C-alpha positions as CSV (number, residue, x, y, z in Angstrom):
1,X,93.5,124.8,60.8
2,X,91.5,126.7,63.2
3,X,91.5,123.8,65.8
4,X,95.1,125.0,66.3
5,X,94.5,128.8,67.2
6,X,91.0,128.6,69.2
7,X,88.2,125.1,69.0
8,X,85.2,126.3,68.3
9,X,82.6,125.4,71.4
10,X,79.2,124.4,70.7
11,X,79.7,124.7,67.8
12,X,76.4,122.9,65.8
13,X,74.4,124.8,69.0
14,X,75.0,128.3,68.0
15,X,75.2,127.7,64.6
16,X,71.3,126.0,64.5
17,X,70.6,129.2,66.7
18,X,70.9,131.2,64.2
19,X,69.1,129.9,61.8
20,X,71.0,130.7,59.3
21,X,69.8,132.0,55.2
22,X,71.6,131.2,52.6
23,X,70.7,135.0,51.5
24,X,71.1,136.5,54.6
25,X,73.9,139.0,56.5
26,X,75.3,137.3,59.7
27,X,78.3,139.2,62.1
28,X,81.0,137.0,63.7
29,X,81.5,139.3,66.5
30,X,84.5,137.3,68.0
31,X,86.3,136.4,65.0
32,X,89.2,134.9,66.2
33,X,90.6,131.7,64.5
34,X,87.5,131.5,62.7
35,X,86.1,127.7,63.7
36,X,82.2,129.3,63.4
37,X,82.6,131.8,61.1
38,X,83.5,129.0,58.6
39,X,80.5,126.8,59.0
40,X,78.3,129.8,58.8
41,X,79.9,130.9,55.0
42,X,79.1,126.9,54.0
43,X,75.6,128.1,54.5
44,X,75.6,130.8,52.8
45,X,75.5,131.6,49.1
46,X,74.6,134.9,48.1
47,X,74.5,136.3,51.9
48,X,77.5,137.8,53.7
49,X,79.6,137.7,56.9
50,X,81.4,140.8,59.0
51,X,83.7,139.7,61.2
52,X,84.9,141.9,63.9
53,X,88.3,141.0,65.8
54,X,91.0,143.3,67.2
55,X,93.5,140.7,67.7
56,X,95.8,141.3,64.7
57,X,96.9,137.2,65.2
58,X,93.5,136.4,63.9
59,X,94.0,138.2,60.7
60,X,96.3,135.1,60.1
61,X,92.6,132.7,59.8
62,X,90.8,134.7,57.2
63,X,89.3,132.3,54.7
64,X,89.6,132.7,51.3
65,X,85.2,133.2,50.9
66,X,84.2,135.9,48.2
67,X,81.1,136.5,51.6
68,X,83.5,137.8,54.1
69,X,84.9,141.0,55.3
70,X,87.1,141.0,58.8
71,X,86.8,144.2,60.2
72,X,90.0,144.4,62.4
73,X,88.4,146.4,65.2
74,X,86.2,145.4,68.6
75,X,82.9,144.6,68.5
76,X,81.7,147.6,71.1
77,X,82.4,149.1,67.7
78,X,79.9,147.1,65.5
79,X,77.2,149.5,64.5
80,X,79.8,151.9,63.1
81,X,81.6,150.3,61.0
82,X,78.8,148.3,59.8
83,X,77.1,151.6,58.3
84,X,80.1,152.1,57.3
85,X,80.0,148.9,55.0
86,X,76.4,150.3,54.3
87,X,74.7,147.2,55.7
88,X,71.2,148.3,57.0
89,X,70.4,145.2,59.0
90,X,71.7,141.7,60.0
91,X,69.6,138.8,60.3
92,X,72.6,137.1,62.7
93,X,74.7,138.3,65.5
94,X,77.1,135.5,67.1
95,X,79.3,136.2,70.3
96,X,82.0,133.5,71.6
97,X,83.3,135.8,74.4
98,X,86.2,135.2,76.7
99,X,89.3,134.7,75.5
100,X,90.9,132.3,72.8
101,X,93.4,129.4,73.2
102,X,96.1,131.0,71.3
103,X,95.5,133.5,73.3
104,X,96.4,131.7,76.8
105,X,98.6,129.7,74.8
106,X,101.1,132.0,73.6
107,X,103.7,132.7,76.1
108,X,104.3,136.8,75.8
109,X,100.8,137.4,75.6
110,X,101.2,136.9,79.6
111,X,97.5,135.9,79.8
112,X,98.3,132.5,81.1
113,X,100.4,131.8,84.9
114,X,101.4,128.5,82.8
115,X,104.0,130.7,82.0
116,X,106.2,133.4,82.8
117,X,106.0,135.9,80.5
118,X,105.3,139.9,80.6
119,X,102.0,140.7,82.2
120,X,100.3,142.0,79.3
121,X,97.2,140.8,79.0
122,X,96.0,143.0,76.2
123,X,94.3,141.7,73.0
124,X,94.7,144.8,71.2
125,X,98.4,146.3,71.2
126,X,96.9,149.4,70.9
127,X,95.4,149.3,74.5
128,X,98.0,152.0,76.4
129,X,98.5,150.0,79.1
130,X,99.3,147.1,80.0
131,X,98.4,144.5,83.2
132,X,101.7,145.6,84.8
133,X,100.9,149.2,83.9
134,X,97.9,148.7,86.2
135,X,99.7,146.8,89.0
136,X,101.9,149.5,89.3
137,X,99.9,152.4,88.9
138,X,96.5,151.7,90.4
139,X,96.5,152.9,93.7
140,X,95.4,150.1,96.7
141,X,92.0,151.0,96.3
142,X,91.3,150.3,93.0
143,X,92.9,147.1,92.9
144,X,90.7,145.6,95.3
145,X,87.9,146.5,93.1
146,X,89.2,145.3,90.4
147,X,89.7,141.9,91.8
148,X,86.5,141.8,93.5
149,X,84.3,143.3,90.8
150,X,85.6,141.1,87.6
151,X,87.0,138.2,89.6
152,X,85.0,137.8,92.6
153,X,87.9,137.2,95.2
154,X,87.0,137.4,98.5
155,X,90.0,138.5,99.9
156,X,90.5,141.2,97.8
157,X,91.6,143.5,100.3
158,X,94.3,141.5,101.6
159,X,95.7,140.4,97.5
160,X,95.8,144.5,96.9
161,X,97.7,145.3,99.5
162,X,99.9,142.7,99.2
163,X,100.5,143.8,95.4
164,X,101.5,147.4,96.9
165,X,103.5,146.4,99.4
166,X,105.5,144.5,96.9
167,X,105.5,147.0,94.4
168,X,107.5,148.9,96.6
169,X,110.3,147.2,96.1
170,X,110.4,146.2,92.8
171,X,107.9,146.9,90.3
172,X,105.9,143.9,88.9
173,X,106.7,142.9,85.8
174,X,106.5,139.1,85.0
175,X,103.0,136.9,85.3
176,X,105.8,135.2,87.9
177,X,106.2,137.8,90.2
178,X,102.3,137.7,90.8
179,X,101.1,134.2,90.9
180,X,104.2,133.9,93.9
181,X,102.0,137.2,95.5
182,X,99.1,135.3,95.0
183,X,100.7,132.4,96.6
184,X,101.6,134.4,99.3
185,X,98.2,135.7,100.4
186,X,96.1,132.3,99.2
187,X,93.6,131.2,101.4
188,X,93.6,128.2,103.7
189,X,93.2,125.2,101.7
190,X,92.7,126.6,98.3
191,X,94.4,125.0,96.2
192,X,97.2,128.3,93.9
193,X,95.8,127.7,90.6
194,X,92.6,127.9,92.0
195,X,92.7,131.3,93.3
196,X,95.0,132.6,90.3
197,X,92.7,131.6,87.7
198,X,89.9,134.9,88.6
199,X,93.0,137.1,89.2
200,X,94.1,136.6,85.9
201,X,90.8,136.8,85.0
202,X,90.2,140.6,86.6
203,X,93.2,141.9,85.2
204,X,92.6,140.9,81.9
205,X,89.0,141.8,82.2
206,X,90.7,145.9,83.6
207,X,93.5,145.7,80.7
208,X,90.7,145.5,77.8
209,X,87.7,146.6,79.2
210,X,85.5,143.5,78.5
211,X,82.4,144.2,80.4
212,X,82.0,147.6,79.3
213,X,82.2,146.9,75.4
214,X,79.8,143.9,76.0
215,X,77.0,145.9,76.9
216,X,77.3,148.1,74.6
217,X,78.1,145.6,72.1
218,X,74.3,144.1,73.6
219,X,72.7,147.3,72.9
220,X,74.6,147.6,69.4
221,X,72.9,144.1,69.0
222,X,69.1,145.3,69.1
223,X,69.7,148.1,66.4
224,X,71.6,146.3,63.6
225,X,69.3,142.8,64.0
226,X,66.5,143.3,61.9
227,X,63.6,142.1,63.2
228,X,63.1,137.9,64.0
229,X,67.2,138.9,63.7
230,X,68.7,136.3,65.7
231,X,71.6,137.1,68.6
232,X,73.8,133.5,70.0
233,X,76.2,134.5,73.0
234,X,78.4,131.7,74.4
235,X,79.7,133.0,77.9
236,X,81.9,132.2,80.1
237,X,82.0,133.4,83.7
238,X,79.2,134.5,85.3
239,X,80.2,138.3,84.9
240,X,79.5,138.0,81.3
241,X,76.8,135.2,82.0
242,X,74.6,137.6,84.0
243,X,75.3,140.6,82.1
244,X,74.1,139.0,78.8
245,X,70.5,137.8,80.9
246,X,69.7,140.9,82.3
247,X,70.4,142.6,78.8
248,X,67.9,140.1,77.0
249,X,65.1,140.8,79.6
250,X,65.3,144.6,79.0
251,X,62.9,146.9,76.8
252,X,64.7,148.6,74.2
253,X,64.1,151.8,73.7
254,X,64.9,153.1,69.3
255,X,65.5,156.0,68.7
256,X,64.5,158.3,65.4
257,X,68.1,158.0,64.2
258,X,68.3,154.1,64.5
259,X,64.8,153.7,63.0
260,X,65.6,155.3,59.7
261,X,68.7,153.4,59.4
262,X,68.0,149.9,60.9
263,X,63.4,150.1,60.6
264,X,62.0,150.7,64.0
265,X,60.9,147.6,65.0
266,X,59.3,146.3,68.7
267,X,62.0,147.4,71.6
268,X,61.5,143.3,72.9
269,X,64.0,140.2,73.5
270,X,62.6,137.2,72.9
271,X,64.3,134.5,75.0
272,X,64.8,131.2,72.3
273,X,66.6,129.6,75.3
274,X,64.9,129.5,78.7
275,X,67.7,128.3,80.4
276,X,71.3,128.4,78.9
277,X,72.9,125.9,76.2
278,X,76.2,124.0,77.6
279,X,78.1,121.4,76.3
280,X,77.7,117.9,76.1
281,X,79.9,115.3,77.8
282,X,81.3,114.0,74.2
283,X,82.3,117.7,74.1
284,X,84.0,118.0,77.3
285,X,86.2,115.2,76.5
286,X,87.1,116.6,73.4
287,X,87.5,120.5,74.7
288,X,88.0,120.5,78.6
289,X,88.4,124.4,77.9
290,X,84.5,124.2,77.0
291,X,83.2,123.3,80.6
292,X,82.3,126.4,81.8
293,X,80.6,127.6,78.6
294,X,76.8,129.0,78.5
295,X,74.9,129.6,75.3
296,X,72.2,132.1,75.5
297,X,69.7,132.8,71.9
298,X,67.3,135.9,71.7
299,X,65.5,137.2,68.9
300,X,64.6,140.3,68.1
301,X,60.5,140.8,68.0
């Protein structure tokens, strides 16, 4: 069941935001456990749903539905794959960003400091460098930049220096080693786990190039959506939310090529949600991991 893999966050709110046309074409850009996809499929008659997910584990969740197609690749390549599928515009796109419960709870993926496991953190096993590779090969300044920009860690320079010093003695290979190093530089009065969470987040973002992928996805979303189409995005930390918020405020230019393929339209978004939608108290009790989620909805004019 999809709930064993990942509990879909803000499910009712995000599906409502799509304003689904039973005959329309939709994209679930982060298929994962398929929770959002299954509800979308229930509302389709002759429509289509295209799912994207670069994590091989997600393929075990493919629904047996003739209206569904899974593209086993990153959503950063959405536009090209839709063209390959001869889809000339879609009615709605949903993206539930971040990391799935399955990925967090699978010890050998290395996403969580709850387990002493290999420092992997790759969402796609074809990515050449693991978190361990980055920690053992990047310079001190490069590591500082990762922790500062992607984790917003105040003492990122101290942490980076501690990692470089430690790896001279022994290469970093496990989450336990990284957690131990983090424990030596943690600011006074701060909880180790609270400090470690953004450290692991920063590494995961760097390994998977998540923020650049998100920026590319948002730009492509504008081009592939039909006029009046909806973009629904769920974020889990300030870096993601800031990128989404700023992107929906920008004017996007459509090239002549895109105009031919997708149909020229206005170059502005209409924000459906002035403020992001957050989980209800009931959802937070049922799924505490949803606590940082923010939902933004925009319509292509």
